[in-house]
N, C-alpha and C positions, 0 to 999 in steps of 0.2 A: 168896429166894436165901439162902445161908448166908455167914457173915462170910468164911470162907476163900475162898469164891468171888468175893466183892466185892473182896478184897484183890488177887487176879489181875486181875480185871477193870480196876481202878483203876490197877494197876502197869502194864499193857499200854497202857492209854489214855495214861498219863503219859509212858512211853516213846515211842510212836509221835508224840505230839503234840511231845515235846521233840526229836526227830529232825526233825520237819518244820519246826520254828522254828529249828533249829540247822545244818541242812546249806545251803551256799550255792546249790546248785542248785534248791532247793525253791521253788515260787511263793510261799509264805508266809514265807520266810526273815527272820528278824529280827537274831539275833547268832550266832555260834559259841558263845557262853557258855552257850547253851541245852543244849549237849552235857554240860556240867558236871551239868545236872539229870538227864540220862540216866545217867550215871555214878553219881550220888547214889541213884537208884532202883534200879539194878543192885546197888549195895553193900548196900543194905538189903535186898534179896531174898536176897543171899549170906548176910548175917548172920542173917536170920530161919531160913534152912535150917540153918545150923550150930547156932544156939542154941535153936531151936524157940520162939522169942518175937519177936513182931510187934507194934509200936506201932499200926499201923493196924488190925490185927484187934482189939486192945484197945479202941480208939475206937469201931469199929463195933458191938462188943458192948455197950458202954455206951449207945450210941444206939438199942439194942433189936433188932439183927440177930441171929439164931439162930446160935449156934456149931454146928460140926459137924466131922466129920472127913472 
């Protein structure tokens, strides 16, 4: 799996997990503050789309994952 694919996999997982932890109707609800993490991940996705730079992708490349387009 290439680094850009892992970034999307990790971001999607973080968003779904933080929504599950932050929505009061969820069976695994912890606190509504988890929704701030959802916003943080979304803001990072927006920033990376506009600047074409993603810290998570750089980290994954340094860990040895293959870059690709």
